[in-house]
Every structure is written in C-alpha cells, then in structure tokens.
C-alpha positions in Angstrom: 64.7 -74.0 -20.9 67.6 -71.8 -21.8 66.9 -68.6 -23.5 67.8 -67.5 -27.0 67.6 -64.2 -28.9 65.9 -63.6 -32.2 68.5 -61.1 -33.9 65.8 -59.9 -36.2 63.8 -58.4 -33.3 66.7 -57.4 -31.1 67.6 -53.7 -31.1 70.6 -54.1 -28.8 69.3 -52.0 -25.9 71.2 -54.1 -23.4 68.4 -54.5 -20.8 68.8 -58.3 -20.9 72.5 -57.9 -20.1 71.8 -55.5 -17.1 69.2 -57.9 -15.5 70.8 -61.3 -16.2 71.9 -62.8 -12.7 74.2 -65.3 -14.3 76.0 -62.8 -16.6 75.5 -64.9 -19.8 73.6 -62.4 -21.9 76.1 -60.3 -23.9 76.0 -57.8 -26.7 77.8 -58.4 -29.9 79.7 -55.6 -31.7 79.4 -57.0 -35.2 80.0 -54.5 -38.1 77.7 -56.7 -40.2 74.7 -57.3 -37.9 75.1 -54.3 -35.5 74.7 -54.4 -31.7 72.7 -57.6 -30.8 72.2 -59.5 -27.7 73.1 -63.2 -27.3 73.4 -65.9 -24.8 77.0 -66.9 -24.5 76.4 -70.1 -22.4 72.9 -71.5 -22.5 73.9 -74.4 -20.2 74.5 -71.9 -17.4 71.0 -70.3 -17.8 69.3 -70.1 -14.3 66.0 -70.1 -16.2 64.7 -67.2 -14.2 63.5 -65.5 -17.5 64.3 -62.0 -16.2 65.8 -61.2 -19.7 62.7 -62.5 -21.4 60.3 -60.5 -19.3 62.5 -57.4 -19.5 63.1 -57.3 -23.3 61.0 -54.4 -24.7 61.2 -55.8 -28.2 60.1 -59.4 -27.2 63.2 -60.7 -28.9 64.1 -63.3 -26.2 62.4 -66.6 -26.1 63.1 -70.0 -24.5 63.1 -73.5 -25.5 60.5 -75.7 -23.7 61.4 -79.0 -22.2 60.2 -82.0 -24.3 57.9 -83.3 -21.5 55.4 -80.5 -22.0 56.5 -78.9 -25.4 57.4 -81.5 -27.9 59.4 -80.6 -31.0 58.5 -77.7 -33.2 56.7 -75.6 -30.6 56.8 -71.9 -29.8 56.9 -70.8 -26.1 56.5 -67.1 -25.3 56.6 -65.2 -22.0 55.4 -61.6 -21.7 55.4 -59.3 -18.8 52.6 -56.7 -18.6 53.6 -54.1 -16.1 50.2 -52.3 -16.3 48.2 -55.4 -15.5 50.9 -56.7 -13.2 51.0 -60.1 -14.7 53.2 -62.6 -16.5 51.6 -64.5 -19.3 52.9 -67.7 -20.9 51.7 -68.8 -24.3 52.7 -72.1 -25.9 51.8 -73.1 -29.5 52.2 -76.9 -30.1 53.2 -78.3 -33.5 49.6 -79.3 -34.1 48.6 -75.5 -33.8 46.9 -76.2 -30.5 47.5 -73.2 -28.2 47.6 -72.9 -24.3 47.8 -69.8 -22.3 48.6 -69.2 -18.6 48.6 -66.0 -16.6 50.2 -65.5 -13.2 50.3 -62.3 -11.0 53.7 -60.7 -10.6 54.9 -61.3 -7.0 58.0 -59.3 -6.9 59.0 -56.3 -4.8 58.9 -53.0 -6.5 62.2 -51.6 -7.7 63.8 -49.3 -5.2 61.7 -50.5 -2.3 64.4 -52.7 -0.7 67.0 -50.9 1.6 70.5 -51.4 0.4 73.0 -53.0 2.7 74.8 -49.7 3.3 71.7 -48.4 5.1 72.0 -50.9 7.9 74.3 -50.7 10.9 77.3 -52.9 11.0 76.7 -56.1 13.0 78.1 -56.4 16.5 80.8 -59.1 17.2 78.1 -61.3 18.7 75.8 -60.9 15.6 78.7 -61.4 13.4 79.4 -64.9 15.0 75.7 -65.8 14.9 74.3 -68.2 12.3 71.5 -65.7 11.6 71.6 -63.7 8.4 72.0 -59.9 8.7 68.8 -58.4 10.0 66.9 -61.7 9.7 64.7 -61.6 12.9 63.7 -58.0 12.2 62.9 -58.7 8.5 60.8 -61.7 9.5 59.1 -59.6 12.2 60.0 -62.1 14.9 60.5 -60.7 18.4 61.9 -64.0 19.7 64.2 -64.6 16.8 64.3 -67.8 14.9 63.6 -71.2 16.3 66.9 -73.2 16.8 67.6 -76.9 17.2 68.6 -78.0 20.7 70.4 -81.1 21.9 68.2 -83.6 23.8 
C-alpha cells in the first residue's frame, strides 16, 4: 500500500521527508504549485506509514490492497499522540465504514542512547557474531544461546 500525497492538503512542512526511512518522500520546488511533498518511487515504499502518521495536515494517504479494500475505497491512518493510539479508517465503495485502533508501541524520541555513547568493542567482541551490546540490551547474563555441533 504505497503512500501518496494530496497536494491540496500538503503545506510543504517536510516532516514526511525527514522521517521516511527509504528516502522516497521529497519536496517539489514548483513555482506554480509551491513547495509540496510527493512520493518519488511508490514501488520502493516500505509501507511503514511513518510519513502518514507524522503529517500534521493529514495530507498523506495510502492505497489499500484489493483483497481487503476493493476499488474506489478510502483508507486513512491517524496518529493521536495524546491518546497514544494509531487509528485506521476504511470507507468502502458501498459507503460501509470500518475502524480499527491500536496502541502505539514505540520508544519515546530521545530515549535510545546513540552509538557514540557506548564504548568501542574489544577485538574479541568485534569478531563475535553478537550485535553490539546485545546481551546487555536483552538483559541476559549468560549471553545468547548458540548452536553447538553434535
């Protein structure tokens, strides 16, 4: 369900560009229409909908897959920061509506330590298959289970 931007709602704030992990949201510099966001390559959309949830103007929507949203539908995702929920609304072509609401299960901005705050790994840690700081992050004193040869 790649995203698309409604240029009539977009104010060109750029929040979608800043948050897009696949770097496909861009801003136009059109003299006629002004600064507007657009998806340069919908086929590369990760479908994370970060841009949809972050857009303060609700200018970004997505196309639903045909198996649950047949032609001529409207699918909207809204993020409510105060209620800490993400709500999905779908309006089918026969005007039937369906709504879903899920809690936001993300980590608060700024609560994750940046890589620069950790010590550099030792030579032994560097050659290990573990990710940096993995046992500590998982709160595992024994480390991770490993496969052994019989």
